[in-house]
N, C-alpha and C positions, 0 to 999 in steps of 0.2 A: 422873421419867420418864427412861427411857434412850433415847438416840438410837441409831438404827441407823447403823452406819458406811456411808457411801456407797461403792458399788462403782465403781471407776474402769473405765469402758468405753472402749476404744480406737475409733478410726474417726471418721467424719464424720456429722453429722446430715443428714437429708434436705434441710433448707434450705441447708446449706453445699454439698452436692453439686449442688443446682439452681443456685445462684449460680455455682459453679465451671464448670458446663456452659455457662451463659449467657456468662460471660467468655470461655471457650474458643471458642464459636461466633462471638462478635463479633471476636475476634482472627483467626480463620481467614477470616472474611468479608473483613476488611481486607486480609489478605495476598492472597487470590484477586482482589480488585478491583484491587490494585496490579499483579498479574501481567497481568490483562486490559488495563489501560491501557498497559503496556509493549509488549504484542503489537501494538496498533493502529498505533503509529508504524512498527513493523517492516514491516507489510504495506504501508503507504504508501511506505516507503523502497524496498521491493522493486519496487513498481510504477513508481516514479520511475526507478529504475535500469534496469528493463526498457524503459521508454519511451525513455530515452537511447540504449540499445543498438539498439533497433528504428529509431529516427530516424537514427542513424549508418549503419545497414545500408542504409536506403532511400536516403540521400544517396550512399553508395558505389556502390550499384547504378546510380543515375542517372548518376553521373560516368562509369561504365564504358560506358553506353549512348550518351552524347552525343558527337557529332563535328560537323564543320562542315556536313555534309549534313542532320543532324537537329536543328540548333539551334532552328529555329522550328516544327518539326512533331513532334519527339520529346518526351521527358519534360520538357524545359525549355521547352515552349510555355507562353506566358503564360496564367494563369487557374487555376481550381481543377482538381485532378486526383485521381481515386480511384486507389488503388494497393493491390495485395494486400500484406499484411504478411509479412515473412520467417518469423515463427513461427506464423502462422495463428490465434493466439488473440486478438490485439487487432485493432482496426480502425485503418487508416491512411488519411489523406488528406493531400494537400499542395497548396500553391498557390504559383504563381510570379508574382512582380511584377517589372516592369521599370522602372527609372529612365528617364524620358524624355530626360534630358540625357546621361547617361553610358552608357545602354543596359546597365548592369550589372543582373543578375538576382538577386533575393533569393528563396530557397526557404524556406517555412515548412512544417514537418511536424507534423501533429497525430496523436497516438496516443491512442486511447480504448479502454476495456474494455467488453465487454458487461455488462448489468445483473446477470447471474447469477454474476459473478466477484467 
């Protein structure tokens, strides 16, 4: 009996192509997941930096408004105080506490974002 010579065919079989496609999809999914995880801290950092700038601006505005006549009735009056934020996007509140002994005042500024941001 004579054997027929096998013809060499180039290329990939269907099984090899399917396996290669699965490996490619898994690799791309891993890369995209990593990029997504990198972006999340970036947004958090942007918000923290914005909050610091807004808080600084609120304190600077308060300092410019306060004098001896408005010490107890102006922006440094003791207690919680709503305040419009300089950039209009975030919500600001601040509270003023007074030390009963030294009469020094401490200002705490809270900056929050609406739920849709």
